[in-house]
C-alpha positions in Angstrom: -7.4 18.8 11.3 -6.6 20.3 7.9 -8.8 19.2 4.9 -7.1 16.6 2.6 -5.6 17.5 -0.8 -7.4 15.7 -3.5 -6.1 15.2 -7.1 -7.8 13.2 -9.9 -5.0 11.6 -11.9 -7.0 9.1 -13.9 -10.5 8.1 -14.8 -9.6 4.4 -14.0 -7.7 2.6 -11.2 -4.1 3.5 -10.2 -2.4 0.2 -10.2 1.0 1.6 -9.1 2.1 4.9 -7.6 5.4 6.3 -6.1 6.6 9.8 -5.2 10.0 11.4 -6.1 12.3 12.0 -3.1 11.3 15.7 -2.9 7.6 15.1 -3.6 7.7 17.3 -6.6 6.9 14.5 -8.9 4.8 11.4 -8.8 4.9 8.3 -11.0 1.6 6.4 -11.5 0.2 3.7 -13.7 -3.4 4.4 -14.9 -4.3 0.8 -15.3 -2.1 0.2 -18.4 1.3 -0.9 -19.5 2.6 2.7 -19.1 3.9 4.6 -16.1 3.3 8.4 -16.3 5.4 10.9 -14.4 3.5 14.1 -13.3 5.2 17.2 -12.0 3.5 19.4 -9.4 2.5 22.8 -10.7 0.9 24.7 -7.8 -2.5 22.9 -7.0 -2.3 20.7 -10.1 -0.1 18.0 -11.6 1.3 18.2 -15.3 2.1 15.1 -17.2 5.9 15.5 -18.0 7.1 12.0 -19.0 5.9 8.5 -19.9 7.9 5.3 -19.1 6.8 2.9 -21.9 8.7 -0.4 -21.9 6.3 -3.1 -20.5 3.9 -5.1 -22.8 1.2 -5.6 -20.1 -0.3 -4.0 -17.1 2.1 -2.5 -14.6 1.3 -3.8 -11.2 3.7 -2.0 -8.9 6.1 1.0 -8.9 8.9 1.9 -6.4 11.0 5.2 -6.4 14.2 5.2 -4.4 14.5 8.3 -2.3 18.3 8.3 -2.2 19.3 7.0 -5.6 16.4 8.6 -7.4 15.8 5.4 -9.5 12.4 4.0 -10.4 11.6 0.3 -10.6 8.4 -0.9 -12.3 7.2 -4.5 -12.6 4.4 -6.0 -14.7 2.1 -8.8 -15.6 4.5 -9.4 -18.6 6.8 -11.0 -16.0 9.4 -8.3 -16.3 10.9 -5.5 -14.2 12.9 -2.5 -15.3 15.0 0.0 -13.3 14.8 3.5 -14.6 17.6 6.0 -14.3 17.2 9.7 -15.1 19.7 11.1 -17.6 19.9 14.3 -19.7 18.1 12.4 -22.5 15.3 11.3 -20.2 14.5 8.1 -18.2 16.5 5.1 -19.5 15.4 1.6 -18.6 17.7 -1.3 -17.5 16.4 -4.9 -17.8 16.0 -7.1 -14.7 16.5 -10.8 -15.1 13.7 -12.0 -12.9 13.5 -15.6 -14.1 9.7 -15.9 -13.3 7.0 -17.5 -15.4 4.0 -15.7 -13.9 3.1 -12.0 -13.3 5.2 -9.8 -11.1 2.9 -8.5 -8.4 4.8 -6.2 -6.0 8.2 -4.4 -5.7 10.0 -2.7 -2.9 13.5 -1.0 -2.7 15.6 -2.0 0.3 16.4 0.8 2.7 20.0 1.1 1.4 18.7 0.9 -2.2 21.5 -1.6 -3.2 18.8 -4.2 -4.0 15.0 -4.6 -4.3 12.5 -7.4 -3.9 9.9 -8.5 -6.3 6.9 -10.7 -5.5 5.3 -12.9 -8.2 2.6 -15.4 -9.1 5.3 -17.9 -9.7 5.4 -18.5 -5.8 8.8 -16.8 -5.9 10.4 -13.8 -4.3 13.2 -12.3 -6.4 16.0 -10.4 -4.5 17.5 -8.3 -7.2 21.0 -6.6 -7.3 22.9 -4.9 -10.1 25.5 -6.9 -12.2 28.0 -4.4 -13.4 29.7 -6.9 -15.7 26.6 -7.3 -17.8 24.9 -3.9 -17.0 21.7 -5.5 -15.9 19.9 -6.5 -12.6 20.0 -10.2 -11.6 17.7 -12.0 -9.2 18.4 -14.5 -6.4 15.1 -16.5 -5.9 13.4 -17.4 -2.6 11.0 -20.3 -3.2 10.4 -22.4 0.0 7.9 -22.7 1.6 5.9 -20.5 -0.7 2.8 -22.2 -2.1 0.8 -19.3 -3.6 1.1 -15.8 -5.1 3.3 -13.2 -3.3 0.9 -10.2 -2.9 3.0 -7.8 -0.7 6.5 -7.1 0.5 8.3 -5.0 2.9 12.0 -4.6 4.0 13.2 -4.5 7.7 15.0 -1.2 8.5 18.3 -3.2 8.8 18.3 -3.9 5.0 18.6 -7.6 5.4 15.2 -9.0 6.2 12.2 -9.1 3.9 8.6 -9.8 4.8 6.1 -11.3 2.4 2.3 -11.6 2.4 0.8 -14.4 0.3 -2.6 -15.4 -1.2 -2.8 -18.5 1.0 -3.2 -16.3 4.2 0.4 -16.5 5.4 3.2 -14.1 6.2 6.9 -15.0 6.0 10.0 -13.3 7.3 13.1 -14.2 5.2 16.7 -13.2 5.1 17.4 -11.1 2.0 21.1 -10.9 2.6 23.3 -11.2 -0.6 26.8 -12.5 -0.1 29.4 -10.3 -1.7 27.2 -7.3 -2.0 27.0 -6.3 1.6 28.7 -7.0 5.0 27.7 -10.1 6.8 24.6 -9.4 9.0 24.6 -9.6 12.8 21.9 -11.5 14.8 18.8 -9.6 15.4 15.4 -10.0 17.2 14.1 -12.0 14.3 16.8 -14.5 13.9 20.6 -15.3 14.1 21.1 -17.5 11.0 20.8 -15.2 8.0 21.9 -17.0 4.8 20.1 -15.8 1.6 16.4 -17.0 1.7 16.5 -18.4 5.2 13.0 -18.5 6.6 13.0 -16.8 10.1 9.3 -16.7 10.9 5.8 -17.7 9.6 2.4 -16.4 10.6 -1.2 -17.0 9.5 -4.1 -14.8 9.2 -6.9 -15.6 11.7 -9.4 -17.0 9.3 -7.1 -17.8 6.3 -7.8 -14.6 4.4 -5.2 -13.8 1.8 -2.7 -11.2 3.0 -3.0 -7.9 1.1 -0.2 -5.9 2.8 2.6 -6.3 5.3 4.8 -3.7 6.9 7.6 -3.6 9.5 7.5 -0.9 12.2 10.0 1.9 12.2 12.3 -0.1 14.7 11.8 -3.4 12.9 10.7 -5.1 16.1 7.1 -5.4 15.1 5.3 -6.6 12.0 1.8 -5.6 10.9 -0.4 -7.1 8.1 -4.0 -6.8 6.8 -5.9 -9.7 5.4 -9.0 -10.4 3.5 -10.8 -11.8 6.6 -11.2 -8.1 7.8 -8.4 -8.3 10.3 -5.3 -6.3 11.0 -2.6 -8.2 12.9 0.4 -6.8 14.8 3.2 -9.2 15.8 6.0 -8.4 18.3 9.2 -10.4 18.0 10.7 -11.7 21.2 14.1 -13.1 19.9 15.8 -15.6 17.5 13.9 -19.0 17.3 11.4 -17.8 19.9 7.6 -17.5 19.6 6.4 -13.9 19.3 6.0 -11.8 22.5 2.5 -10.9 21.3 0.3 -11.5 18.2 -2.6 -9.0 18.4 -5.6 -9.4 16.1 -8.1 -6.6 15.6 -11.1 -8.0 13.9 -13.3 -5.5 12.0 -17.1 -5.5 11.3 -16.2 -3.8 8.0 -14.9 -4.6 4.6 -11.2 -5.7 4.5 -8.2 -3.4 4.3 -5.8 -3.7 1.3 -2.9 -1.5 2.5 -1.3 -0.1 5.6 1.6 1.9 6.8 3.2 2.7 10.2 3.2 6.3 11.1 5.1 5.8 14.4 6.0 2.9 16.7 2.5 3.1 18.2 0.3 4.0 15.3 -0.8 2.6 11.9 -3.0 3.9 9.2 -4.8 1.3 7.1 -7.3 1.5 4.3 -9.2 -0.6 1.7 -12.7 -1.4 0.6 -14.4 0.9 3.0 -12.8 3.9 1.0 -11.5 5.7 4.0 -8.1 5.6 5.9 -8.3 4.5 9.6 -5.8 5.4 12.3 -5.0 2.7 14.8 -2.9 3.2 18.0 -1.5 0.8 20.5 1.4 -1.2 21.9 2.3 -4.8 22.7 -0.5 -4.8 25.3 -3.2 -4.1 22.7 -4.4 -2.1 19.7 -7.6 -0.2 19.0 -9.2 2.1 16.4 -8.4 5.8 17.0 -10.4 7.5 14.3 -11.0 7.8 10.6 -8.8 10.4 8.8 -11.8 11.1 6.4 -13.8 13.1 9.0 -17.4 13.5 7.8 -17.7 16.8 9.8 -14.9 18.2 7.5 -15.9 21.1 5.3 -16.1 20.9 1.5 -14.0 18.3 -0.3 -13.4 19.7 -3.8 -11.5 18.1 -6.5 -8.3 19.9 -7.3 -7.9 20.7 -11.1 -5.5 18.3 -12.7 -3.8 17.8 -16.0 -6.5 15.3 -17.0 -9.3 17.6 -16.0 -11.3 14.3 -15.3 -13.7 13.5 -12.5 -14.3 9.8 -11.5 -16.8 8.1 -9.3 -20.1 9.1 -11.0 -22.8 6.4 -11.6 -23.9 7.5 -15.0 -27.5 7.9 -16.1 -28.7 5.8 -13.3 -27.2 8.1 -10.7 -30.4 9.7 -9.6 -32.6 6.5 -9.7 -33.8 5.8 -6.2 -34.3 2.1 -6.7 -30.9 1.8 -8.2 -29.2 3.6 -5.3 -31.1 1.3 -2.8 -29.8 -1.8 -4.7 -26.2 -0.5 -5.0 -26.1 0.4 -1.3 -27.3 -3.1 -0.3 -25.2 -5.0 -2.8 -21.8 -3.1 -2.6 -22.0 -1.5 0.9 -24.1 -3.8 2.9 -26.6 -1.0 3.7 -30.4 -1.1 3.8 -32.9 1.5 3.1 -32.7 4.6 1.0 -29.3 6.3 1.4 -29.5 10.1 2.3 -27.0 12.9 2.3 -25.1 12.9 5.6 -26.4 9.5 6.5 -24.7 7.6 9.3 -23.8 4.0 8.8 -26.0 1.1 9.7 -24.7 -1.9 11.6 -24.1 -3.7 8.3 -21.6 -1.3 6.8 -19.4 1.7 7.6 -19.4 3.8 4.4 -22.6 5.8 3.8 -23.9 6.5 0.3 -25.5 9.8 -0.7 -28.8 10.1 -2.6 -26.8 10.8 -5.8 -25.1 7.3 -5.6 -21.8 8.7 -4.5 -20.0 7.7 -1.3 -19.8 10.4 1.4 -16.1 9.9 1.5 -13.3 11.5 -0.5 -12.4 8.3 -2.2 -15.2 6.8 -4.3 -13.8 3.3 -4.7 -11.4 0.9 -3.0 -8.1 2.4 -1.6 -5.2 0.3 -2.8 -2.2 2.3 -1.7 -1.4 3.9 1.8 2.2 5.2 2.3 4.0 7.9 4.2 4.2 11.3 2.5 5.8 13.7 5.1 7.6 13.4 8.3 7.9 15.8 11.3 11.1 16.7 13.2 10.9 13.8 15.5 10.8 11.4 12.6 7.1 10.4 12.9 4.9 10.6 9.9 2.8 13.7 9.9 1.1 13.2 6.4 0.2 10.1 4.4 -1.1 9.7 0.9 -3.7 7.3 -0.5 -4.5 6.2 -4.0 -7.1 3.8 -5.3 -9.4 2.4 -8.0 -11.2 5.8 -8.4 -8.0 7.3 -9.9 -7.6 9.8 -7.0 -4.5 10.7 -5.1 -5.2 12.2 -1.7 -2.8 13.6 0.9 -4.0 13.4 4.5 -2.8 14.9 7.7 -2.3 12.3 10.4 -2.0 14.8 13.3 -5.1 16.4 15.0 -8.6 15.0 14.9 -10.9 13.8 17.5 -11.2 10.2 18.6 -14.0 8.0 17.1 -16.2 10.1 14.9 -19.0 9.6 12.6 -18.7 6.5 10.6 -16.3 4.9 13.0 -18.6 5.3 16.0 -20.2 2.0 15.4 -17.0 -0.1 15.4 -16.4 -2.6 18.1 -12.9 -4.1 18.6 
């Protein structure tokens, strides 16, 4: 398996990230009210543009692969759609009609609309109003009772799934009359007026749902929750209980993001700072391996426009007592961490004697998405980004079963 590509884009967390259609540019938010566009220059990324319209922290970014439009949403309760012109990127206002922060955003597959989640217990399905030259929202409210943390669109462009802070997952109709043809019945439901609830699921122990995603076919739905579980649900037909609801409980810290790489494989990552590959079917799912193989050779940081390195522990970095306390407190490990150490039964991510994790990422991974596809349409590379300000591109193909840190996992 090839070594991952590592780029340090920020000293702080990346609260939003999205790639351009050809992967030559990336739009990120470095934990601020600005979105920055970097252009690839060999082994580095050069800052080429800044999108500055929001007043508060940008929480999510989506870049349409077909229309080349960017949508950003923020804690200022606003969203903007950015279109590239000869004069640069120009914003168009989105009338969200929410009174709390916008938390997530996703373009639909056809890119004629997008969905925005919020702390207002509302999902806004947004489409363009040509008469007024802005984007307007149709709101989905019931039976939402908490913040919408994550969203994903079904491949048919009509259904939208949402994960919430009260540990629930909902599947709604996102159809907009007058904008698109009337949808036909599908495996999730046959009645599809705007906002109609088609399915509802709960995380095993009530942990809030960090991320949700439909499979490539749309017949299965996966989500990760704060109770350290990953759930895969297979639909059986309209108004029918699911054909299977598979729960994989992990003796590790929770995942915060996931993506399907094929109909039978998922990559998830989160507080353990390493992407994990799962494989399975409606008969069952299991851990395959960690993409962050500890036997891999050197993991250097690639030079970037910022020239920054994150993840250090400052002047206490070489203090043995501090390292012991840090490992026990943040990683559930006991004893003095050693270079190349294997995980104990209490944790999966080992810590070196210098206080740094023995993983590429040095803090929680918050974004996992597909980066490159092979000729058969399956994902061959994914990218991750997180609170350490790093962007990492991983190869999904190759590798050997359960290795190193993952050997102690029991499913």
